C-alpha positions as a printed Julia matrix, in Angstrom:
765×3 Matrix{Float64}:
   0.05   -0.02    0.0
   1.53    3.29   -1.13
   0.76    7.03   -0.46
   1.04    8.95   -3.69
   0.52   12.22   -5.08
  -1.14   12.46   -8.42
  -0.8    15.99   -9.67
   1.97   18.18  -11.02
   3.75   20.33   -8.54
   3.02   23.64   -9.67
   2.97   26.81   -7.57
  -0.94   27.04   -7.57
  -1.06   23.51   -6.23
   1.43   23.85   -3.36
  -1.17   25.48   -0.95
  -1.48   22.32    0.78
   2.3    22.36    1.71
   2.09   25.84    3.08
  -1.1    24.93    5.0
   0.68   21.73    6.47
   3.62   23.69    7.59
   1.35   26.56    9.13
  -0.47   23.7    11.09
   2.69   22.07   12.26
   4.05   25.49   13.49
   0.57   26.36   15.24
   0.57   22.76   17.09
   4.02   23.67   18.37
   3.19   27.11   19.72
   0.08   25.59   21.17
   2.1    22.95   22.93
   4.47   25.48   24.43
   1.51   27.38   25.91
   2.99   30.89   25.18
  -0.26   32.75   26.13
  -3.89   32.13   25.97
  -4.33   34.45   23.27
  -1.63   32.79   21.28
  -3.5    29.44   21.7
  -6.79   30.93   20.53
  -5.17   32.57   17.7
  -3.64   29.18   16.43
  -6.93   27.52   16.63
  -8.84   30.46   14.82
  -6.21   30.6    11.98
  -5.88   26.88   11.32
  -9.7    26.26   11.79
 -10.81   29.14    9.53
  -8.39   28.13    6.92
  -9.72   24.56    7.21
 -13.28   25.8     6.6
 -12.28   27.97    3.66
 -10.43   25.08    2.18
 -13.27   22.71    2.48
 -15.64   25.17    0.81
 -13.36   26.44   -1.97
 -10.65   23.88   -2.92
 -12.61   20.85   -3.96
 -14.78   22.94   -6.0
 -11.57   24.46   -7.86
 -10.25   21.06   -8.47
 -13.47   19.65   -9.71
 -13.75   17.04   -6.9
 -16.73   14.75   -6.7
 -19.29   14.44   -5.14
 -19.43   18.25   -5.11
 -22.5    18.43   -2.81
 -20.44   16.53   -0.03
 -17.83   19.18    0.65
 -20.08   21.94    2.13
 -21.06   19.27    4.77
 -17.48   18.83    5.59
 -16.85   22.59    5.57
 -19.87   23.0     7.9
 -18.66   20.43   10.17
 -15.18   22.04   10.54
 -17.04   25.25   11.33
 -19.25   23.65   13.97
 -16.08   22.0    15.69
 -14.25   25.39   15.6
 -17.04   27.26   17.43
 -17.2    24.59   20.1
 -13.53   24.53   20.6
 -13.47   28.43   21.05
 -16.53   28.51   23.42
 -15.3    25.68   25.75
 -12.27   27.55   27.35
 -13.93   30.96   26.94
 -16.84   29.9    28.96
 -15.96   26.94   31.09
 -19.2    27.11   32.89
 -21.33   26.83   29.71
 -20.39   23.1    28.65
 -23.81   22.5    27.14
 -23.42   25.71   24.94
 -20.14   24.47   23.47
 -21.76   20.86   23.0
 -24.75   22.5    21.18
 -22.17   23.81   18.51
 -19.91   20.53   18.67
 -22.62   17.71   18.35
 -24.12   19.07   14.94
 -20.59   18.67   13.57
 -20.52   15.08   14.13
 -23.9    14.7    12.15
 -22.49   16.97    9.43
 -19.2    14.79    9.24
 -21.16   11.66    9.13
 -23.23   12.96    6.02
 -19.92   13.88    4.33
 -18.54   10.34    4.9
 -21.69    8.68    3.94
 -21.77   10.61    0.56
 -18.15    9.94   -0.14
 -18.67    5.98    0.58
 -21.79    6.23   -1.8
 -19.61    7.77   -4.56
 -16.95    5.31   -4.15
 -19.43    2.36   -4.5
 -18.61    1.09   -0.89
 -22.1     0.82    0.7
 -22.57   -2.87    0.21
 -24.57   -5.24    2.5
 -21.56   -6.92    4.0
 -19.89   -3.71    4.54
 -22.86   -2.36    6.45
 -22.95   -5.37    8.5
 -19.27   -5.13    9.31
 -19.94   -1.6    10.42
 -22.86   -2.42   12.62
 -20.89   -5.38   14.33
 -17.83   -3.02   14.95
 -20.1     0.02   16.11
 -22.18   -2.3    18.53
 -19.05   -3.67   20.1
 -17.39   -0.23   20.43
 -20.56    1.44   21.7
 -20.88   -1.2    24.24
 -17.32   -0.86   25.42
 -17.65    2.94   25.36
 -20.89    3.02   27.26
 -19.86    0.58   30.12
 -16.13    2.05   30.52
 -16.74    5.76   29.71
 -20.36    6.86   29.45
 -21.87    5.11   32.42
 -19.12    6.22   34.86
 -19.39    9.77   33.58
 -23.23    9.87   33.93
 -22.91    8.4    37.38
 -20.9    11.44   38.8
 -22.76   13.46   41.15
 -22.73   17.21   41.72
 -23.3    18.47   38.01
 -26.28   18.52   35.79
 -27.5    15.02   34.57
 -27.49   16.54   30.78
 -23.83   17.31   31.11
 -22.97   13.91   32.13
 -25.16   12.22   29.4
 -23.62   14.48   26.72
 -20.11   13.76   27.8
 -20.84   10.09   27.54
 -22.11   10.49   23.93
 -18.87   11.71   22.37
 -17.16    8.16   22.37
 -20.28    6.9    20.68
 -19.99    9.58   17.98
 -16.31    8.61   17.56
 -17.31    4.78   17.1
 -19.55    5.74   14.23
 -17.33    8.13   12.52
 -14.34    5.74   12.93
 -16.51    2.76   11.49
 -17.26    4.86    8.52
 -13.71    6.08    8.17
 -12.42    2.39    8.36
 -14.98    1.4     5.88
 -13.58    4.02    3.54
 -10.25    2.47    3.62
 -11.77   -0.75    2.11
 -12.37    1.08   -1.04
  -8.68    2.08   -1.5
  -6.64    0.25   -4.11
  -4.01    2.93   -3.77
  -3.7     5.7    -1.17
  -3.71    9.24   -2.55
  -2.42   11.78   -0.2
  -5.91   13.26    0.4
  -7.41    9.86    1.68
  -4.43    9.29    3.89
  -4.78   12.82    5.47
  -8.59   12.38    5.96
  -8.29    8.96    7.83
  -5.45   10.3     9.97
  -7.43   13.48   10.65
 -10.5    11.49   11.68
  -8.11    9.13   13.91
  -6.67   12.22   15.72
 -10.19   13.48   16.48
 -11.14   10.07   18.01
  -7.88   10.24   20.02
  -8.93   13.83   21.25
 -12.25   12.78   22.12
 -11.26    9.58   24.07
  -8.67   11.58   26.11
 -11.6    13.97   27.08
 -13.83   10.94   27.87
 -11.06    9.44   30.09
 -10.8    12.55   32.17
 -14.61   12.91   32.23
 -14.81    9.56   34.13
 -13.35   11.46   37.05
 -15.88   14.22   36.67
 -13.66   16.93   34.91
 -14.69   18.3    31.57
 -11.66   20.4    30.81
  -7.98   19.71   31.51
  -4.53   20.51   29.99
  -4.35   22.48   26.79
  -2.38   19.65   25.54
  -5.79   17.6    25.28
  -6.63   19.99   22.42
  -3.44   19.38   20.25
  -5.0    16.26   18.3
  -7.81   18.53   17.41
  -5.39   21.23   15.97
  -3.46   18.53   14.23
  -6.85   16.97   12.83
  -7.87   20.32   11.47
  -4.55   20.69    9.67
  -4.97   17.25    8.11
  -8.55   17.86    7.14
  -7.37   21.09    5.44
  -4.57   19.39    3.56
  -7.24   16.84    2.42
  -9.29   19.66    0.81
  -6.17   21.45   -0.62
  -4.2    18.55   -2.08
  -4.91   17.95   -5.82
  -5.49   14.39   -5.15
  -8.83   15.34   -3.6
 -10.44   14.63   -6.97
  -9.6    10.87   -6.29
 -11.65   10.73   -3.01
 -14.85   10.36   -5.01
 -13.61    7.85   -7.49
 -14.55    4.09   -7.18
 -11.22    2.32   -6.54
 -12.25   -0.86   -4.65
  -9.57   -3.33   -4.12
 -10.75   -6.85   -5.28
 -10.65   -8.6    -1.87
 -12.83  -11.54   -0.56
 -15.64  -10.69    1.52
 -13.68  -12.14    4.6
 -10.38  -10.36    3.82
  -7.79   -9.91    6.67
  -8.34   -6.24    6.49
 -11.9    -6.93    7.88
 -11.0    -9.63   10.27
  -8.69   -7.44   12.07
 -11.98   -5.39   12.94
 -14.42   -8.21   13.46
 -12.49  -10.46   15.75
 -11.97   -7.86   18.4
 -15.52   -6.88   18.12
 -16.86  -10.37   18.43
 -14.73  -11.18   21.62
 -15.56   -7.5    23.12
 -18.68   -8.74   25.02
 -16.92  -11.68   26.57
 -14.11   -9.62   27.75
 -16.56   -6.87   29.29
 -18.43   -9.64   30.9
 -15.35  -10.77   32.66
 -14.15   -7.31   33.62
 -17.11   -5.2    34.42
 -20.03   -7.83   34.29
 -19.9    -8.38   38.01
 -20.72   -4.6    38.88
 -24.56   -5.06   38.3
 -27.27   -7.03   36.88
 -27.96   -4.18   34.36
 -24.3    -4.48   33.08
 -24.57   -8.19   32.62
 -27.89   -7.95   30.81
 -26.61   -5.18   28.39
 -23.58   -7.21   27.6
 -25.84  -10.4    26.97
 -28.05   -8.41   24.66
 -25.32   -6.9    22.71
 -23.31  -10.25   22.49
 -26.7   -11.85   21.09
 -26.95   -9.0    18.63
 -23.42   -9.36   17.5
 -23.7   -13.14   17.02
 -26.94  -12.76   14.96
 -25.23  -10.01   12.92
 -22.19  -12.23   12.36
 -24.45  -15.18   11.18
 -26.08  -12.66    8.84
 -22.7   -11.51    7.74
 -21.62  -15.12    7.03
 -24.84  -15.64    4.87
 -24.11  -12.27    3.0
 -20.49  -13.36    2.39
 -21.52  -16.6     0.92
 -24.07  -14.83   -1.25
 -21.51  -12.32   -2.33
 -19.23  -15.13   -3.29
 -21.86  -16.8    -5.36
 -22.7   -13.61   -7.07
 -19.24  -12.76   -7.71
 -18.84  -16.41   -9.42
 -21.9   -16.0   -11.5
 -20.74  -12.54  -12.58
 -17.17  -13.89  -13.49
 -18.79  -16.81  -15.61
 -21.18  -14.29  -17.13
 -18.2   -11.84  -18.16
 -16.11  -14.76  -19.28
 -18.92  -15.61  -21.89
 -20.27  -12.33  -22.86
 -19.03   -8.97  -24.52
 -19.06   -6.27  -21.79
 -20.33   -3.44  -24.29
 -23.23   -4.96  -25.81
 -24.04   -7.86  -23.33
 -24.09  -10.41  -26.32
 -22.21  -13.73  -26.07
 -18.53  -13.58  -27.21
 -16.56  -15.91  -29.37
 -16.13  -18.41  -26.68
 -19.75  -18.8   -26.05
 -20.68  -18.95  -29.66
 -17.89  -21.69  -30.52
 -19.42  -23.83  -27.82
 -22.97  -23.24  -29.16
 -21.78  -24.14  -32.75
 -20.14  -27.38  -31.5
 -23.6   -28.23  -29.78
 -25.58  -27.31  -33.0
 -23.28  -29.72  -35.08
 -23.72  -32.54  -32.47
 -27.49  -32.19  -32.04
 -28.15  -32.17  -35.94
 -28.66  -35.6   -37.3
 -26.48  -36.62  -40.23
 -29.77  -37.13  -42.47
 -31.15  -33.7   -41.67
 -31.47  -31.5   -44.63
 -30.69  -28.53  -42.62
 -27.18  -27.38  -41.94
 -25.27  -25.07  -39.4
 -24.63  -21.69  -40.95
 -22.14  -19.12  -39.47
 -22.19  -15.59  -40.57
 -19.11  -13.33  -39.95
 -20.31   -9.55  -40.06
 -17.81   -6.64  -40.36
 -19.08   -3.17  -40.4
 -18.25   -0.88  -43.4
 -17.41    2.67  -42.51
 -17.11    1.84  -38.74
 -13.63    3.24  -38.64
 -14.7     6.55  -40.33
 -17.23    7.02  -37.57
 -14.63    6.26  -34.78
 -12.06    8.61  -36.4
 -14.5    11.5   -36.95
 -16.75   11.21  -33.71
 -14.34    9.31  -31.38
 -14.45    5.84  -29.77
 -17.31    6.73  -27.36
 -19.56    7.18  -30.45
 -18.34    4.14  -32.0
 -19.36    2.32  -28.83
 -22.84    3.73  -29.14
 -22.95    2.65  -32.75
 -22.0    -0.99  -31.92
 -24.6    -1.13  -29.22
 -27.38    0.12  -31.66
 -26.26   -2.39  -34.4
 -26.21   -5.25  -31.81
 -29.78   -4.31  -30.76
 -31.0    -4.17  -34.37
 -29.29   -7.52  -35.19
 -30.68   -9.15  -32.12
 -34.24   -8.1   -33.22
 -33.57   -9.32  -36.68
 -32.3   -12.97  -36.08
 -34.79  -15.77  -35.65
 -35.51  -17.07  -32.2
 -33.04  -19.65  -31.11
 -30.28  -18.05  -33.17
 -27.15  -16.81  -31.37
 -25.75  -13.52  -31.98
 -22.24  -12.75  -30.74
 -19.87   -9.7   -30.72
 -16.29  -10.88  -31.29
 -14.35   -7.58  -32.09
 -14.47   -3.97  -32.42
 -16.92   -4.0   -35.27
 -17.45   -7.69  -35.77
 -20.29   -9.95  -35.18
 -21.08  -13.54  -35.52
 -24.4   -15.34  -35.97
 -24.85  -19.01  -35.77
 -28.08  -20.29  -37.41
 -29.48  -23.96  -38.14
 -31.69  -24.25  -41.22
 -32.05  -24.83  -44.98
 -30.5   -22.86  -47.63
 -33.53  -20.68  -48.32
 -33.8   -19.76  -44.6
 -30.14  -18.82  -44.65
 -30.2   -16.64  -47.58
 -33.4   -14.98  -46.25
 -31.49  -14.18  -43.0
 -28.88  -12.49  -45.18
 -31.46  -10.14  -46.5
 -32.74   -9.55  -42.8
 -29.2    -8.6   -41.81
 -28.87   -6.21  -44.76
 -32.31   -4.53  -43.65
 -30.69   -3.9   -40.45
 -28.62   -1.32  -41.99
 -31.19    0.2   -44.38
 -32.09    2.74  -41.88
 -29.7     5.52  -40.71
 -28.16    4.92  -37.36
 -28.18    7.76  -34.92
 -24.62    9.33  -34.29
 -24.46   12.37  -31.97
 -26.48   14.98  -33.46
 -26.85   13.37  -36.95
 -27.32   10.13  -38.54
 -25.07    7.81  -40.67
 -25.74    5.06  -43.09
 -23.32    2.11  -42.81
 -23.25   -1.47  -44.22
 -21.97   -4.68  -43.46
 -19.75   -7.13  -45.26
 -20.71  -10.78  -44.62
 -18.97  -13.96  -44.98
 -20.89  -17.16  -44.68
 -19.77  -20.75  -43.98
 -21.97  -23.9   -43.49
 -21.52  -27.44  -42.57
 -23.98  -30.48  -42.15
 -24.34  -32.05  -38.73
 -22.83  -35.37  -39.69
 -20.26  -35.29  -36.76
 -17.33  -35.3   -38.9
 -14.22  -34.65  -36.92
 -12.71  -32.09  -39.24
 -16.01  -29.86  -39.03
 -15.29  -27.86  -35.82
 -16.53  -24.48  -34.75
 -13.09  -23.02  -35.3
 -12.95  -24.37  -38.85
 -16.38  -22.66  -39.49
 -15.42  -19.45  -37.95
 -12.18  -19.41  -40.03
 -13.98  -19.97  -43.28
 -16.58  -17.41  -42.49
 -13.89  -14.96  -41.85
 -12.21  -15.83  -45.15
 -15.42  -15.27  -46.89
 -15.8   -12.01  -45.23
 -12.58  -10.68  -46.46
 -13.74  -11.74  -49.96
 -16.95   -9.57  -49.52
 -14.85   -6.71  -48.25
 -12.72   -7.0   -51.44
 -15.89   -6.71  -53.66
 -17.11   -3.49  -51.91
 -19.17   -2.57  -49.16
 -22.51   -4.51  -48.25
 -21.58   -7.58  -50.03
 -22.08  -11.07  -48.84
 -20.2   -14.08  -49.97
 -20.54  -17.81  -49.04
 -17.29  -19.76  -48.46
 -16.02  -22.26  -51.04
 -12.77  -24.21  -50.91
 -10.98  -22.2   -53.54
 -10.83  -19.42  -51.19
  -8.36  -21.33  -49.04
  -5.99  -21.42  -52.12
  -6.38  -17.67  -52.49
  -5.58  -17.14  -48.53
  -2.59  -19.39  -48.93
  -1.41  -17.46  -51.9
  -1.82  -14.22  -50.08
   0.09  -15.45  -47.15
   3.0   -16.7   -49.48
   2.97  -13.56  -51.34
   3.37  -11.54  -48.3
   6.12  -13.57  -47.05
   7.82  -13.17  -50.51
   7.53   -9.44  -50.41
   9.12   -9.34  -47.02
  11.97  -11.27  -48.5
  11.94   -8.95  -51.63
  12.28   -5.8   -49.53
  15.26   -7.47  -47.35
  17.14   -8.88  -50.32
  16.66   -5.92  -52.87
  14.4    -7.85  -55.46
  12.52   -4.61  -56.16
  13.27   -2.0   -58.63
  12.08    1.41  -59.76
  11.17    2.45  -63.2
  10.3     5.82  -64.68
   7.44    6.68  -67.05
   7.89   10.22  -68.69
   5.4    12.94  -68.17
   5.64   15.1   -71.26
   4.48   18.68  -72.43
   2.27   17.33  -75.34
   3.04   20.23  -77.71
   6.66   19.54  -77.75
   6.85   15.86  -76.42
   9.51   17.15  -74.24
   9.67   15.61  -70.6
   8.68   17.8   -67.81
   8.96   15.07  -65.17
   8.53   11.32  -64.56
   6.62    9.0   -62.36
   8.58    6.65  -60.25
   6.95    3.07  -60.24
   7.9     0.16  -58.14
   8.33   -3.18  -59.87
   9.06   -6.58  -58.51
  10.69   -9.38  -60.54
  10.44  -12.42  -58.35
  13.42  -14.98  -58.94
  11.02  -17.77  -59.5
   7.5   -16.36  -60.3
   8.79  -13.7   -62.5
   7.36  -10.1   -62.71
   4.5    -9.64  -60.32
   2.38   -6.58  -61.3
   2.02   -3.7   -58.73
  -1.89   -4.23  -58.65
  -0.98   -7.53  -57.01
   1.7    -6.75  -54.5
   0.63   -3.25  -53.42
  -2.6    -4.34  -51.91
  -0.71   -7.1   -49.96
   1.68   -4.36  -48.81
  -1.04   -2.37  -47.62
  -2.67   -5.26  -45.74
   0.5    -6.55  -44.22
   1.59   -3.14  -43.11
   4.57   -3.07  -45.4
   3.4    -0.12  -47.39
   5.36    2.31  -45.22
   8.62    0.54  -45.6
   7.99   -0.05  -49.26
   7.12    3.7   -49.73
  10.2     4.82  -47.89
  12.3     2.5   -50.06
  10.82    3.9   -53.34
  11.18    7.47  -52.09
  14.89    7.13  -51.41
  15.69    5.23  -54.52
  13.85    7.83  -56.65
  15.3    10.76  -54.9
  18.85    9.13  -55.28
  18.47    8.75  -58.93
  17.01   12.32  -59.3
  19.93   13.76  -57.52
  22.25   11.9   -60.1
  20.31   12.88  -63.12
  20.41   16.8   -61.92
  24.14   16.38  -61.24
  25.1    15.09  -64.7
  22.73   17.2   -66.66
  20.29   14.41  -67.68
  17.35   16.6   -66.63
  17.01   20.34  -65.99
  16.07   22.21  -62.8
  12.42   22.36  -63.8
  12.22   18.67  -64.03
  10.11   16.95  -61.3
   9.6    13.31  -60.16
   6.13   12.17  -59.02
   5.95    9.42  -56.4
   2.93    7.58  -55.22
   1.87    7.81  -51.52
  -0.69    5.67  -49.88
  -3.47    6.55  -47.33
  -1.7     4.52  -44.62
   1.51    6.55  -45.14
  -0.4     9.98  -45.06
  -1.56    8.94  -41.55
   1.88    8.99  -40.18
   2.25   12.18  -38.33
   6.13   11.89  -38.87
   5.99   11.65  -42.78
   6.72   15.39  -43.33
   9.86   15.03  -40.96
  10.91   11.98  -42.72
  10.54   13.5   -46.25
  12.3    16.5   -45.28
  15.08   14.49  -43.99
  15.35   12.45  -47.07
  15.46   15.54  -49.25
  18.22   17.17  -47.39
  20.16   13.83  -47.4
  19.96   13.52  -51.26
  20.3    17.24  -51.95
  17.04   17.55  -53.87
  14.9    20.51  -53.58
  11.17   19.96  -52.48
   9.88   21.81  -55.61
  11.34   18.86  -57.49
   9.17   16.42  -55.91
   5.41   15.61  -56.3
   3.6    13.22  -54.11
   0.42   11.5   -55.92
  -2.49   10.29  -53.63
  -6.01    9.15  -54.37
  -9.2    10.94  -54.03
 -10.29    8.71  -51.09
  -7.54   10.28  -49.05
  -9.36   13.59  -48.95
 -12.79   12.0   -48.36
 -11.64    9.65  -45.65
  -8.63   11.58  -44.18
  -8.91   12.65  -40.58
  -7.24   15.49  -38.86
  -3.88   13.82  -38.96
  -3.87   13.35  -42.69
  -5.0    16.88  -43.27
  -2.04   18.18  -40.94
   0.38   15.93  -42.88
  -0.82   17.26  -46.23
  -0.5    21.01  -45.26
   3.06   20.29  -43.63
   4.24   18.59  -46.95
   2.88   21.41  -48.92
   4.76   23.89  -46.57
   7.99   22.09  -47.46
   7.41   23.18  -51.26
   6.26   19.61  -52.38
   3.68   19.39  -55.08
   0.53   17.37  -54.16
  -1.35   15.58  -56.92
  -4.66   13.79  -56.95
  -4.14   10.58  -58.96
  -6.98    8.82  -60.93
  -9.12   12.02  -60.62
 -12.71   11.42  -61.51
 -13.04    7.91  -60.37
 -13.71    8.44  -56.83
 -14.71   11.41  -54.5
 -14.38   14.11  -57.18
 -15.92   16.93  -55.09
 -14.72   20.42  -55.51
 -14.94   21.1   -51.71
 -12.07   18.53  -51.35
  -9.91   20.32  -53.8
 -10.47   23.73  -52.09
 -10.07   22.36  -48.51
  -6.61   20.6   -48.96
  -3.5    22.0   -50.36
  -3.71   20.26  -53.64
  -1.52   21.72  -56.59
  -2.65   19.39  -59.63
  -4.93   16.48  -60.77
  -4.24   13.68  -63.01
  -7.35   12.65  -65.06
  -7.87    8.96  -64.92
  -7.12    6.86  -68.15
 -10.85    5.64  -68.21
 -11.93    9.07  -69.38
  -8.77    9.45  -71.79
  -9.42    6.23  -73.51
 -12.98    7.33  -74.83
 -11.69   10.59  -76.47
 -12.52   10.86  -80.01
 -15.01    8.28  -79.66
 -17.25    9.18  -76.82
 -18.49   12.63  -76.53
 -19.4    12.21  -72.75
 -15.7    11.62  -71.95
 -14.68   14.76  -73.76
 -17.17   16.92  -71.89
 -15.91   15.35  -68.58
 -12.31   16.12  -69.58
 -13.25   19.57  -70.54
 -15.1    20.15  -67.22
 -12.11   19.02  -65.19
  -9.78   21.32  -67.24
 -12.11   24.29  -66.54
 -12.2    23.45  -62.87
  -8.41   22.99  -62.79
  -7.82   26.54  -64.29
 -10.31   28.0   -62.02
  -8.37   26.67  -58.93
  -4.99   27.2   -60.28
  -4.36   23.44  -60.48
  -1.97   21.72  -63.08
  -3.69   19.02  -65.25
  -1.97   15.8   -66.2
  -3.69   13.15  -68.53
  -2.93    9.54  -67.94
  -3.15    6.71  -70.25
  -2.51    8.56  -73.36
  -1.92    5.95  -76.21
  -2.84    7.51  -79.5
  -2.37   10.53  -81.27
  -6.1    11.03  -81.58
  -6.21   11.17  -77.86
  -3.32   13.43  -77.6
  -4.79   15.82  -80.25
  -8.35   15.8   -78.29
  -6.71   16.44  -75.03
  -4.77   19.47  -76.41
  -7.85   20.85  -78.01
  -9.66   21.05  -74.44
  -6.51   22.59  -73.02
  -4.58   19.77  -71.34
  -0.97   20.45  -71.51
   0.75   17.47  -69.91
   0.3    14.02  -70.71
   1.64   10.46  -69.64
   1.09    7.12  -71.3
   2.38    4.6   -73.85
   2.23    7.22  -76.45
   5.67    8.39  -75.11
   6.66    5.22  -73.58
   6.1     3.0   -70.56
   8.11    2.94  -67.36
  11.71    2.1   -67.96
  14.83    1.54  -65.73
  16.9     4.57  -64.86
  19.73    4.17  -67.47
  17.07    3.55  -70.29
  15.32    6.69  -69.36
  18.51    8.68  -69.28
  19.71    7.2   -72.47
  16.66    8.1   -74.35
  15.28   11.31  -72.89
  18.7    12.62  -71.65
  20.17   12.46  -75.27
  17.12   13.62  -77.0
  15.17   15.88  -74.6
  15.71   18.95  -76.54
  14.77   17.4   -79.85
  11.17   18.29  -80.67
   8.87   15.6   -81.83
  11.5    12.9   -80.82
  10.17    9.33  -81.11
   8.77    7.58  -78.14
  10.71    5.03  -76.32
   9.0     1.61  -76.29
   6.1     0.2   -78.12
   2.55    1.58  -78.49
  -0.07    2.6   -80.74
   0.83    5.59  -82.86
């Protein structure tokens, strides 16, 4: 058990240190008894400081429960008034008691509210408190209160009130000890609160002891515990860890923990000890001891029953948590797997029905999480779970197995299984409420099925694996698709895994290369730049196209490493060309960058370092991104794009027109140019609609001050049509494919000034 401070030590948060020092100094001066006025001043300064601290400091720090602390401040004020009245008017004890006793009630309310906020008011905790209070109350009544009440020569009310203080302390101490049961760790405020209450009890017991002899006041030293208690209560309110007092932090102990036994064992034996020591004084004493002993035994038996019930409830809760998702309350993967195995075992081999497993993954869930936060994502998952629960037939198990993944196990024929797919899709037909708006998402579904013939290889895990594989196939086909598993998918998965391993080897062993495809000014056929393209020539499989290995790199998390390698290779080559005069200062190199790379907040720093290392100016580099980056990009992506543009790097939108071609995106992000997708270029000269689309893109680009590059130019007809609508730069087989660096330099370096130079490589003229 440790006492710790949880807040930074800033000057505004050090008041508790000053107050603690002042309290210790006041206690020393009080002990020295310099003068009665000094003693009173010590109490007034520390007492008033504690009252102000209780009313103001917790509210400043935002401590909860906020309503509790005024009770604490009022209690401190009542105690202060009583302590000041007692020495000033020694003959008016009841007046001081009238101010002090309400303080105990207010302090009890404060502690009860604190216990409630910390989640500590439980049945067995209340029983523990009653047992301890009963035993301590019996002891204080017989040893302190009764002797004080029997003293003659003073008003009976004074004697009765003097005997009540130990009983008040018993209740407060029980509440304080119960408060410690909620502590997994001990912040400073909790430690000072408990110690302050303990000092109050010490002071009251000291007064109760002298009260047995008939005195109600004594040495000023008897008040030192109260002065130190005030100091600790003030520190409790002033320390920044006061915010932790109201937070649940229960330690996971058993109902019969040794902490509680240290309280319960002395309480249980108290009646027997009192019977031996003071039971012989009178019949009334023995009757009171017997009644309290019977009550304690009854409470102890009730406590045992409570402990057993708590243990059973904890066991049931633990079992439920182990088999259910804590967010939605739905069964989890473990419970669903067991249910699938029972379905397979119960279904006869000749039954036409089969066991169907549906693996659902929400499309667009990441976008909701990134846009509104994980709390909103959790609410979306809960709403989807509720809709699915209402949609599935009775007896069909629905489970949540991941952040946005659900599983359904269904027994039935093929028609019923397909009908369930439609029911699932209908769950997403209506918008889902998100914060103050509504969103429409879909679900990709993978389906696997098996007969209930008890075949050993048909297991729950096999069905779940196959449904997962089919779900990824649905994802690849687009949002909202459903795919039934077939065995050929295993081959594709195996191929995907083997390809990933080979790609890792290729990156490590240098099997990759970069080729350069020219970007030319169409009116002169002179290169103004080139696009750097990654190529992979596998030693056994031969050339593997980018459309095959780039998605694998994305899924395997290798795209960052691949992108870094391509950038450095391209920058190294560009630096060499600029140095030997192969290209001029206006020549730029275009490099593709993936959405995953643009979510890396360190990308601008990395690129800046690479440019400096290779000695290439930022203006000689363009980064190409897809339109989806702007549509799906979060705040990190936007920040990265603006920082890259601030370096001087050009930003181009690749395949423009095939995705989210919204004017708002082009205005919101620091884009410098667009590349018209080849699907629009291929129809030029034949399709009037394509020509109008290209014309619109050119007009928009001019209005926004963007450069325009046409991709996939293969014929002179396409080139001329592009020139007619105002496109000045082109890229495609008309001028050549991507070629190695030496071939590019030999062709374009030697002939880059020759107008109308023949293109490099084959193509349609």
